[in-house]
Every structure is written in structure tokens, then in C-alpha cells.
KOLTOR-225130 format. One line per field, with one value per atom (N, C-alpha, C): atom name; x, y, z negated; residue number from 1; residue in three letters. Coordinates in nm, 3 decimals, always signed. Last residue first. Layout:
N
atomo	CA|...
u	X|...
v	Y|...
w	Z|...
num	NUM|...
residuo	ALA|...
END
This chain:
79
atomo	N|CA|C|N|CA|C|N|CA|C|N|CA|C|N|CA|C|N|CA|C|N|CA|C|N|CA|C|N|CA|C|N|CA|C|N|CA|C|N|CA|C|N|CA|C|N|CA|C|N|CA|C|N|CA|C|N|CA|C|N|CA|C|N|CA|C|N|CA|C|N|CA|C|N|CA|C|N|CA|C|N|CA|C|N|CA|C|N|CA|C|N|CA|C|N|CA|C|N|CA|C|N|CA|C|N|CA|C|N|CA|C|N|CA|C|N|CA|C|N|CA|C|N|CA|C|N|CA|C|N|CA|C|N|CA|C|N|CA|C|N|CA|C|N|CA|C|N|CA|C|N|CA|C|N|CA|C|N|CA|C|N|CA|C|N|CA|C|N|CA|C|N|CA|C|N|CA|C|N|CA|C|N|CA|C|N|CA|C|N|CA|C|N|CA|C|N|CA|C|N|CA|C|N|CA|C|N|CA|C|N|CA|C|N|CA|C|N|CA|C|N|CA|C|N|CA|C|N|CA|C|N|CA|C|N|CA|C|N|CA|C|N|CA|C|N|CA|C|N|CA|C|N|CA|C|N|CA|C|N|CA|C|N|CA|C|N|CA|C|N|CA|C|N|CA|C
u	-0.617|-0.589|-0.647|-0.633|-0.494|-0.478|-0.790|-0.822|-0.713|-0.726|-0.841|-0.840|-0.514|-0.478|-0.596|-0.591|-0.496|-0.489|-0.753|-0.827|-0.722|-0.545|-0.675|-0.728|-0.391|-0.359|-0.452|-0.609|-0.611|-0.479|-0.658|-0.751|-0.704|-0.368|-0.435|-0.556|-0.417|-0.303|-0.373|-0.668|-0.638|-0.528|-0.492|-0.637|-0.637|-0.319|-0.271|-0.384|-0.325|-0.390|-0.316|-0.197|-0.182|-0.261|-0.023|-0.124|-0.104|+0.233|+0.141|-0.003|+0.382|+0.436|+0.313|+0.304|+0.272|+0.264|+0.288|+0.409|+0.264|+0.062|+0.109|+0.222|+0.145|+0.064|+0.126|+0.199|+0.176|+0.142|+0.201|+0.053|+0.063|+0.469|+0.442|+0.319|+0.468|+0.542|+0.503|+0.321|+0.261|+0.356|+0.462|+0.321|+0.288|+0.724|+0.700|+0.547|+0.742|+0.713|+0.673|+0.775|+0.868|+0.874|+0.541|+0.555|+0.678|+0.597|+0.501|+0.532|+0.781|+0.858|+0.742|+0.615|+0.735|+0.781|+0.519|+0.436|+0.522|+0.675|+0.622|+0.564|+0.709|+0.797|+0.774|+0.430|+0.495|+0.612|+0.380|+0.353|+0.378|+0.623|+0.624|+0.513|+0.550|+0.609|+0.562|+0.442|+0.562|+0.582|+0.279|+0.222|+0.307|+0.440|+0.377|+0.326|+0.489|+0.459|+0.408|+0.737|+0.621|+0.588|+0.866|+0.873|+0.733|+0.871|+0.799|+0.843|+0.920|+1.009|+0.961|+0.835|+0.887|+0.951|+0.716|+0.819|+0.882|+0.447|+0.571|+0.700|+0.232|+0.357|+0.468|+0.026|+0.008|+0.133|+0.163|+0.140|+0.096|+0.131|+0.311|+0.264|-0.102|-0.003|+0.127|-0.167|-0.244|-0.140|-0.030|+0.003|-0.060|-0.157|-0.023|-0.007|-0.404|-0.416|-0.278|-0.311|-0.394|-0.414|-0.199|-0.116|-0.193|-0.414|-0.290|-0.228|-0.739|-0.613|-0.509|-0.965|-0.859|-0.817|-1.198|-1.233|-1.105|-1.077|-1.137|-1.191|-0.938|-0.830|-0.922|-1.006|-1.045|-0.977|-0.727|-0.831|-0.876|-0.672|-0.636|-0.763|-0.569|-0.688|-0.640|-0.400|-0.377|-0.509|-0.413|-0.452|-0.451
v	-0.751|-0.674|-0.728|-0.914|-0.903|-0.819|-0.833|-0.961|-0.988|-0.611|-0.592|-0.748|-0.662|-0.572|-0.588|-0.828|-0.872|-0.773|-0.617|-0.733|-0.797|-0.420|-0.388|-0.478|-0.566|-0.496|-0.515|-0.607|-0.763|-0.699|-0.390|-0.429|-0.574|-0.356|-0.249|-0.321|-0.537|-0.563|-0.496|-0.469|-0.600|-0.598|-0.206|-0.164|-0.347|-0.256|-0.212|-0.205|-0.614|-0.466|-0.412|-0.855|-0.760|-0.611|-0.998|-0.918|-0.816|-1.065|-1.166|-1.118|-0.857|-0.932|-1.009|-0.758|-0.685|-0.791|-1.002|-0.910|-0.848|-0.956|-1.030|-0.936|-0.925|-0.885|-0.935|-1.001|-1.078|-1.045|-0.846|-0.891|-0.979|-0.739|-0.843|-0.919|-0.564|-0.702|-0.820|-0.385|-0.445|-0.583|-0.288|-0.285|-0.384|-0.236|-0.342|-0.390|-0.174|-0.125|-0.226|-0.326|-0.341|-0.266|-0.264|-0.402|-0.442|-0.031|-0.017|-0.176|-0.118|-0.011|-0.013|-0.248|-0.329|-0.241|-0.037|-0.125|-0.211|+0.105|+0.163|+0.079|-0.144|-0.088|-0.016|-0.128|-0.248|-0.210|+0.100|+0.083|-0.034|+0.305|+0.166|+0.147|+0.624|+0.573|+0.435|+0.831|+0.760|+0.643|+1.013|+0.944|+0.841|+0.953|+1.032|+0.968|+0.892|+0.865|+0.950|+0.921|+0.980|+0.978|+0.660|+0.751|+0.811|+0.664|+0.578|+0.682|+0.708|+0.750|+0.663|+0.647|+0.554|+0.540|+0.850|+0.809|+0.721|+0.893|+0.962|+0.896|+0.727|+0.616|+0.736|+0.880|+0.832|+0.744|+0.972|+1.063|+1.038|+0.753|+0.803|+0.945|+0.719|+0.596|+0.685|+0.925|+0.915|+0.791|+0.853|+0.973|+0.988|+0.669|+0.591|+0.737|+0.753|+0.637|+0.627|+0.920|+0.965|+0.867|+0.719|+0.837|+0.867|+0.551|+0.468|+0.620|+0.702|+0.658|+0.627|+0.597|+0.662|+0.591|+0.398|+0.526|+0.651|+0.158|+0.192|+0.275|+0.154|+0.200|+0.223|+0.269|+0.183|+0.238|+0.350|+0.406|+0.280|+0.263|+0.213|+0.271|+0.396|+0.430|+0.406|+0.237|+0.317|+0.318|+0.230|+0.142|+0.229
w	-1.292|-1.415|-1.538|-1.083|-1.158|-1.277|-0.887|-0.896|-1.049|-0.812|-0.895|-0.968|-0.667|-0.797|-0.877|-0.436|-0.539|-0.700|-0.324|-0.389|-0.487|-0.237|-0.340|-0.415|-0.072|-0.207|-0.270|+0.118|+0.055|-0.099|+0.221|+0.160|+0.094|+0.352|+0.252|+0.156|+0.568|+0.440|+0.309|+0.683|+0.646|+0.566|+0.779|+0.716|+0.627|+0.944|+0.783|+0.736|+1.109|+1.082|+0.934|+1.098|+1.223|+1.188|+0.843|+0.879|+1.024|+0.751|+0.791|+0.829|+0.670|+0.786|+0.820|+0.429|+0.559|+0.642|+0.134|+0.236|+0.336|-0.098|-0.003|+0.076|-0.455|-0.336|-0.224|-0.719|-0.609|-0.456|-0.943|-0.902|-0.761|-0.948|-1.025|-1.024|-0.694|-0.689|-0.770|-0.793|-0.717|-0.705|-1.029|-1.032|-0.944|-0.890|-0.971|-1.006|-0.551|-0.693|-0.757|-0.307|-0.398|-0.542|-0.142|-0.224|-0.330|-0.073|-0.188|-0.248|+0.117|+0.000|-0.081|+0.287|+0.227|+0.096|+0.388|+0.288|+0.239|+0.605|+0.446|+0.369|+0.757|+0.673|+0.579|+0.851|+0.785|+0.701|+0.966|+0.847|+0.767|+1.081|+1.119|+0.989|+1.162|+1.058|+1.082|+1.315|+1.352|+1.311|+1.150|+1.249|+1.325|+0.836|+0.964|+1.031|+0.491|+0.630|+0.717|+0.284|+0.307|+0.429|+0.106|+0.208|+0.241|-0.266|-0.161|-0.019|-0.551|-0.447|-0.294|-0.767|-0.726|-0.559|-0.874|-0.921|-0.866|-0.712|-0.684|-0.753|-0.681|-0.735|-0.709|-0.589|-0.701|-0.765|-0.343|-0.435|-0.585|-0.177|-0.216|-0.337|-0.166|-0.272|-0.279|-0.007|-0.152|-0.230|+0.195|+0.119|-0.006|+0.289|+0.256|+0.144|+0.352|+0.283|+0.208|+0.578|+0.484|+0.355|+0.735|+0.694|+0.578|+0.824|+0.760|+0.680|+0.767|+0.852|+0.777|+0.554|+0.572|+0.716|+0.459|+0.470|+0.520|+0.423|+0.532|+0.558|+0.187|+0.329|+0.427|-0.101|-0.027|+0.118|-0.362|-0.266|-0.131|-0.681|-0.538|-0.470|-0.955|-0.871|-0.764|-1.187|-1.110|-1.030|-1.559|-1.427|-1.317
num	79|79|79|78|78|78|77|77|77|76|76|76|75|75|75|74|74|74|73|73|73|72|72|72|71|71|71|70|70|70|69|69|69|68|68|68|67|67|67|66|66|66|65|65|65|64|64|64|63|63|63|62|62|62|61|61|61|60|60|60|59|59|59|58|58|58|57|57|57|56|56|56|55|55|55|54|54|54|53|53|53|52|52|52|51|51|51|50|50|50|49|49|49|48|48|48|47|47|47|46|46|46|45|45|45|44|44|44|43|43|43|42|42|42|41|41|41|40|40|40|39|39|39|38|38|38|37|37|37|36|36|36|35|35|35|34|34|34|33|33|33|32|32|32|31|31|31|30|30|30|29|29|29|28|28|28|27|27|27|26|26|26|25|25|25|24|24|24|23|23|23|22|22|22|21|21|21|20|20|20|19|19|19|18|18|18|17|17|17|16|16|16|15|15|15|14|14|14|13|13|13|12|12|12|11|11|11|10|10|10|9|9|9|8|8|8|7|7|7|6|6|6|5|5|5|4|4|4|3|3|3|2|2|2|1|1|1
residuo	VAL|VAL|VAL|ASN|ASN|ASN|ASN|ASN|ASN|ASP|ASP|ASP|MET|MET|MET|CYS|CYS|CYS|ASN|ASN|ASN|ILE|ILE|ILE|VAL|VAL|VAL|SER|SER|SER|GLU|GLU|GLU|ALA|ALA|ALA|TRP|TRP|TRP|ASP|ASP|ASP|VAL|VAL|VAL|TRP|TRP|TRP|SER|SER|SER|ASP|ASP|ASP|TYR|TYR|TYR|ILE|ILE|ILE|ASP|ASP|ASP|PRO|PRO|PRO|SER|SER|SER|PRO|PRO|PRO|VAL|VAL|VAL|GLY|GLY|GLY|GLN|GLN|GLN|ASN|ASN|ASN|ALA|ALA|ALA|PHE|PHE|PHE|VAL|VAL|VAL|ASP|ASP|ASP|ILE|ILE|ILE|ALA|ALA|ALA|ASN|ASN|ASN|LEU|LEU|LEU|GLY|GLY|GLY|ARG|ARG|ARG|ALA|ALA|ALA|TRP|TRP|TRP|GLU|GLU|GLU|ARG|ARG|ARG|TRP|TRP|TRP|ASP|ASP|ASP|THR|THR|THR|SER|SER|SER|GLU|GLU|GLU|ASN|ASN|ASN|PRO|PRO|PRO|ILE|ILE|ILE|GLY|GLY|GLY|LEU|LEU|LEU|GLN|GLN|GLN|ASN|ASN|ASN|SER|SER|SER|ALA|ALA|ALA|PHE|PHE|PHE|GLN|GLN|GLN|GLU|GLU|GLU|VAL|VAL|VAL|MET|MET|MET|LEU|LEU|LEU|ASP|ASP|ASP|ALA|ALA|ALA|TRP|TRP|TRP|SER|SER|SER|VAL|VAL|VAL|PHE|PHE|PHE|SER|SER|SER|TYR|TYR|TYR|TYR|TYR|TYR|ARG|ARG|ARG|PRO|PRO|PRO|ASP|ASP|ASP|TYR|TYR|TYR|LEU|LEU|LEU|VAL|VAL|VAL|ALA|ALA|ALA|MET|MET|MET
END
């Protein structure tokens, strides 16, 4: 099982960089300060391990942290 980092302690770019590193074989885009977090999140959601667990769309969240917390909760509840 992958380690999922608590997003409350990171900026979007820092948290997303950790996810990019952890899921490197999936070739997620490397985010920067101008990255649209929702667009990047859609790429993460397309990875099988997330898609198979029913991770919610980022489009229903106003904040990347709220979305990322839902990712963590969804993955924790489905192991």
C-alpha cells in the first residue's frame, strides 16, 4: 500500500510532488505554482489504484486540501 501524505501540512505543489514521486511509473505531470490543481488532480484520479477506489472528482471541491483529504479518506476506507 502506498503512503499517502496528509495534505494539511503541505502546499499543493509540495504535496503533489510527493505523489508524483510515489506514482512515478504513471507519469503524472510535475506541478508548479501555475498548475491548475483540478487539472492535475484529474490525472491522479485516472491512476488505477485511485480510480478503482472511487476517489471523487476534484470538480466538486473548492479547495485542493478538501479534495486531497477526501482522497486520503477514500483510500483509507477501502484498504
